C-alpha positions, 0 to 999 in steps of 0.5 A: 010928075011930082019929081018934076016939080020937086027937082028944082027945089032939091037941086037948089037945097043941095047947092045951098048945103054943098056950097062949101063942098060935099065930102067924098072919101075916095077908095077909103084913102083920100078926102076930097070935096066936090061941088054940088053938081058932082053929087053923084060921085061915089066913094069907089072910084077905079080902086085898082088904078087909084091905088097904083097911081097914088102909091107911085107919087112922091113929094115934089113930083110934077104930075100931069093929068091929060083928060082930067075930067072934074079932077079927082086924080088931080086933087088927090095927087096934089095932096101927095106931091105937096107944096113943093110939087106941081099938078097940071090938069088938062080938060077940053070939055067946057062944062067939065072944065068948070067943075074942075076949077070949082073942085080945085078951089073947094080943096084949096089947091090953087097954088099946086094945081093948074087947070088948063082948058085944052085938049092934048094931041099931036098938034098945036092949034084947034081941033073938032070936039064932041062935048059931053061927059064920059064916053061921049066926050071925044075928039071929033073931026066932023064936029062943028065945035072946036077946042084949043089943042096943045102938044106936051112937047110945046107946053113942057118945053123945059119943065120935066114930068115925073108921072103922066096920066093919059085918059083921052077916049082912044086918042092915046097915041095922038098924045104920045106923038105930040110928046116925042121930045119929052118922052125920049129926052132927059125930062121924060116921066118915069111912069105913064099911066094910059087908059086904053080905049080900043073902040075909038082907035079906028078914028086915029089909025091906032092899033095895039102894036102901034101904040105899044111900039111907040112907047117901047121905042121911047124907052118904056116897058109896058105892063098891066096895073098889077105889074104883069108884062104887057105885049098886046091890048085887046080890050078897054083898061089901064096900063103902065109904061115904066121908064127903063133908064 
């Protein structure tokens, strides 16, 4: 009961004190400012994936974050690619997108990071979407809510991508299907980081074999985060697709 009375005061105090951003040093390497609404952000965040992805980025790269959430990867990537590089961060959930925009601004990266309020899939238009955070946020054909949907082929008609990250709660194959031209052409990213969510694959006719085969058909070898060749996906986790030519 007492906490119910004190909570509004506490939230107001945090907002006032954190108006210039709350500092987090992610995985001991990246100083990032987050908005007060993200005060629960911990400094240990997917350390294995973080280390691998950040080590692969180069000055001047174009990094695309599909399912950017509130922007930790996008912001850290922007600091690595620098002013000569670009980051495009897609986030469909409205509330999360607002946090993404705030965090980009707090870190002074508006000239490098372009936030896009849209889902990425295999079609352009609008799709049903169940909003929320984490695993609750996903494409949902039965949802009365809808969000803008874009394909990577349409969005990046002429611009090459160097590194692509996909985290879309099970709709990984949909993103890849909407990037056929990009992934098979001269503008293809040298690396694709994919967070696999097999528990949702039934919603979009995806299997381990179908997902990995499509990537291999586009000229990618698949491996675990630690570099071990990957032939099948049996559980949730991140893997890497590396361009062979």
